[in-house]
C-alpha positions in Angstrom: 222.0 119.3 10.6 221.1 120.7 7.2 220.0 118.3 4.5 219.5 119.0 0.8 217.9 116.5 -1.5 218.9 117.7 -5.0 217.0 116.3 -7.9 219.0 116.2 -11.1 217.9 115.2 -14.6 220.5 114.2 -17.2 220.4 114.1 -21.0 220.9 110.5 -22.2 223.9 111.6 -24.3 225.5 113.4 -21.3 225.6 110.5 -18.8 229.4 110.0 -19.0 230.1 113.7 -18.6 227.6 113.9 -15.7 229.1 110.9 -13.9 232.6 112.5 -14.2 231.3 115.8 -12.9 229.2 114.5 -10.0 231.9 112.2 -8.8 234.4 115.1 -8.8 231.8 117.2 -6.8 231.2 114.3 -4.4 235.0 113.9 -3.7 235.4 117.6 -3.1 232.3 117.9 -1.0 233.2 115.0 1.3 236.6 116.7 2.0 234.8 119.9 3.2 234.6 120.7 6.9 231.0 120.2 7.9 230.0 117.9 5.1 228.6 114.7 6.8 227.3 112.8 3.7 227.1 113.3 -0.1 225.2 110.3 -1.5 224.4 109.9 -5.2 221.5 107.6 -6.1 219.8 106.9 -9.4 216.1 106.4 -10.0 215.0 102.8 -10.7 212.2 104.1 -13.0 214.4 106.6 -15.0 218.1 105.9 -15.3 218.6 109.6 -16.2 217.2 110.9 -12.9 219.4 111.3 -9.9 219.0 112.3 -6.3 222.0 113.9 -4.5 221.5 113.6 -0.7 223.7 116.2 0.9 224.1 116.4 4.7 225.9 119.2 6.4 226.6 119.9 10.1 224.7 123.2 9.8 223.4 125.8 7.3 226.8 127.6 7.4 228.6 124.4 6.2 226.0 124.1 3.4 226.6 127.8 2.5 230.4 127.2 2.5 229.9 124.3 0.0 228.5 126.8 -2.5 231.8 128.8 -2.4 234.0 125.9 -3.4 235.7 125.3 -6.8 234.1 121.9 -7.3 230.6 123.3 -6.7 231.4 126.2 -9.1 232.4 123.7 -11.8 229.2 121.7 -11.2 227.1 124.8 -11.4 228.8 126.0 -14.6 228.8 122.6 -16.5 225.5 121.1 -15.3 223.1 123.2 -17.4 224.5 121.8 -20.7 224.1 118.2 -19.3 220.6 118.6 -17.9 217.4 117.5 -19.6 215.5 119.9 -17.2 216.4 122.2 -14.4 217.5 120.6 -11.1 215.8 121.5 -7.9 216.4 121.0 -4.2 214.3 120.1 -1.2 215.7 121.3 2.1 215.3 119.6 5.5 216.4 119.9 9.1 218.1 116.7 10.1 216.3 114.9 12.9 218.2 111.6 13.1 220.9 111.3 10.5 223.5 108.5 11.0 227.0 109.7 10.2 228.4 106.2 10.0 227.2 103.3 7.8 225.1 100.7 9.7 
């Protein structure tokens, strides 16, 4: 499995637009073949900081994600909403549940 932990930082005045954008990206991503999880969490310490936990069957599925219209929309619109540049940490999945406990 291929896992990306994407750190996103949102301008306070852009929160509504960001939520609309990220939920659209989540919906499209979860419909992709090879997308196992696409979780959106918010920092307890900073309500404008998010972590997007993306799990794909393999690196090819993750690469496919970057060719989709919903990802293109996210990539195009996100810079105007960001308080600083997003970054991603990448991991190999060792034990990743695909169903909720």
